[in-house]
C-alpha positions as CSV (number, residue, x, y, z in Angstrom):
1,M,30.4,35.3,-51.2
2,A,29.9,38.1,-48.7
3,P,28.0,37.4,-45.5
4,R,24.4,38.7,-45.4
5,K,23.6,41.6,-43.2
6,F,20.5,41.3,-41.1
7,I,18.5,44.4,-40.1
8,A,18.4,44.6,-36.4
9,F,15.1,45.8,-35.1
10,T,15.9,48.2,-32.3
11,P,13.1,49.8,-30.3
12,K,13.4,53.0,-32.3
13,R,13.1,51.2,-35.7
14,T,10.2,49.2,-34.4
15,A,8.4,52.3,-33.2
16,L,9.0,54.0,-36.6
17,F,7.7,50.9,-38.5
18,I,4.5,50.6,-36.4
19,G,4.0,54.4,-36.6
20,G,4.3,54.2,-40.5
21,V,1.9,51.4,-40.7
22,A,-0.6,53.2,-38.5
23,L,-0.3,56.3,-40.6
24,L,-0.9,54.4,-43.8
25,I,-4.0,52.8,-42.3
26,I,-5.4,56.2,-41.1
27,L,-4.7,57.8,-44.5
28,G,-6.3,54.8,-46.4
29,Y,-9.4,54.9,-44.2
30,S,-9.7,58.7,-44.5
31,A,-9.6,58.4,-48.3
32,Y,-12.2,55.6,-48.2
33,A,-14.5,57.6,-45.9
34,A,-14.1,60.8,-48.0
35,L,-14.8,59.2,-51.4
36,P,-18.6,59.6,-51.4
37,L,-18.1,63.3,-50.5
38,I,-15.7,63.7,-53.3
39,Q,-17.9,61.9,-55.8
40,G,-20.9,64.2,-55.1
41,P,-24.6,63.3,-55.7
42,S,-25.8,60.7,-58.1
43,L,-29.2,60.7,-59.9
44,T,-31.2,58.3,-62.0
45,A,-34.5,59.6,-63.3
46,T,-37.2,58.3,-65.6
47,A,-40.4,59.9,-66.8
48,T,-43.5,58.0,-67.9
49,M,-46.9,59.2,-69.2
50,D,-50.0,58.4,-67.4
51,T,-53.4,59.3,-68.7
52,A,-53.3,63.0,-67.9
53,T,-50.1,63.2,-65.8
54,V,-46.4,62.7,-66.1
55,L,-44.8,60.5,-63.4
56,V,-41.1,61.4,-62.8
57,S,-39.4,58.8,-60.6
58,G,-36.0,57.7,-59.8
59,M,-33.2,57.0,-57.3
60,T,-30.7,59.3,-55.7
61,R,-27.6,58.9,-53.5
62,R,-25.9,61.5,-51.4
63,V,-28.6,64.1,-52.2
64,A,-30.1,66.7,-49.8
65,F,-32.3,68.7,-52.2
66,L,-34.2,67.6,-55.3
67,E,-36.1,69.7,-57.8
68,V,-38.2,68.8,-60.9
69,N,-38.5,71.9,-63.2
70,G,-37.6,74.1,-60.3
71,A,-40.2,72.8,-57.9
72,P,-38.9,70.9,-54.8
73,V,-39.7,67.2,-54.5
74,P,-39.5,65.2,-51.2
75,L,-37.1,62.3,-51.0
76,Q,-37.8,59.0,-49.3
77,E,-35.3,57.7,-46.8
78,N,-33.9,55.2,-49.3
79,G,-33.3,57.9,-51.8
80,S,-36.2,57.3,-54.1
81,F,-38.6,59.9,-55.3
82,L,-41.9,60.3,-57.2
83,A,-43.3,63.4,-58.6
84,K,-46.6,63.8,-60.5
85,R,-46.9,66.7,-62.9
86,A,-49.5,67.7,-65.5
87,Y,-48.2,69.0,-68.8
88,P,-50.0,69.9,-72.0
89,P,-50.0,67.4,-74.9
90,G,-47.0,67.5,-77.2
91,Y,-43.3,67.8,-76.5
92,T,-42.3,68.2,-72.8
93,A,-38.8,68.9,-71.5
94,I,-38.3,68.0,-67.8
95,T,-35.2,69.0,-65.8
96,V,-34.4,67.1,-62.6
97,T,-31.8,68.7,-60.4
98,A,-30.2,67.1,-57.3
99,R,-27.8,68.9,-54.9
100,D,-25.9,67.6,-51.9
101,R,-25.4,69.5,-48.7
102,F,-22.2,71.0,-50.0
103,G,-23.8,72.5,-53.1
104,K,-22.5,70.1,-55.7
105,G,-25.2,69.3,-58.2
106,V,-26.2,67.0,-61.0
107,T,-28.9,67.6,-63.6
108,K,-30.7,65.2,-65.8
109,K,-32.8,66.4,-68.8
110,L,-35.7,64.2,-69.8
111,S,-38.0,64.7,-72.8
112,L,-41.4,63.3,-73.6
113,L,-43.6,63.4,-76.6
114,S,-47.2,62.8,-75.6
115,P,-49.9,62.2,-78.2
116,K,-52.5,64.8,-78.6
117,Q,-55.7,63.8,-76.9
118,E,-58.7,63.6,-79.1
119,K,-61.6,65.8,-78.0
120,P,-64.8,63.9,-77.4
121,S,-67.1,64.6,-80.3
122,N,-70.5,65.9,-79.4
123,T,-72.8,63.3,-80.9
124,K,-76.3,64.5,-81.3
125,E,-79.0,62.2,-82.4
126,E,-80.5,63.6,-85.4
127,A,-84.1,63.0,-86.3
128,P,-84.6,61.3,-89.6
129,I,-85.7,63.7,-92.4
130,N,-88.9,62.5,-94.1
C-alpha cells in the first residue's frame, strides 16, 4: 500500500480557495437578486358583476403600469388593484395588461356574460270598463 499524499495548504492555495468561495457566494447572491427581474411581472385578475358595474380586481407583483382595456388603473402599495367599469349587458371581453419598469408585460383576458336587464314595465292603472 502506497503512503497517502496530503495536500499542503500554502498561503497561495489558501488565498485561491478563499477567493473561489467568495466568488461563488457573490455569483449565487447576484443570481438570487436578479431572479425577480428575469421573471418579469406577475398578474392575477378576476372580474365580477355588480348591479350595473363590473369590478375588476386582483394582485400584481413587480408591476409599474397596469391597464384595464387600455385605461390606466392605480396600484396599491401591496400590489392590489380595483377598477370599476360599466359595460352594456351581454358578452364583455376585458383585457388586463401589466408592465414592469423594463417594458416586460403580461396580459390576462377575462370574459363575462351578464344577463340582460329587464326594463321596468310601465304599469298604468286602467279604469274598469262598465
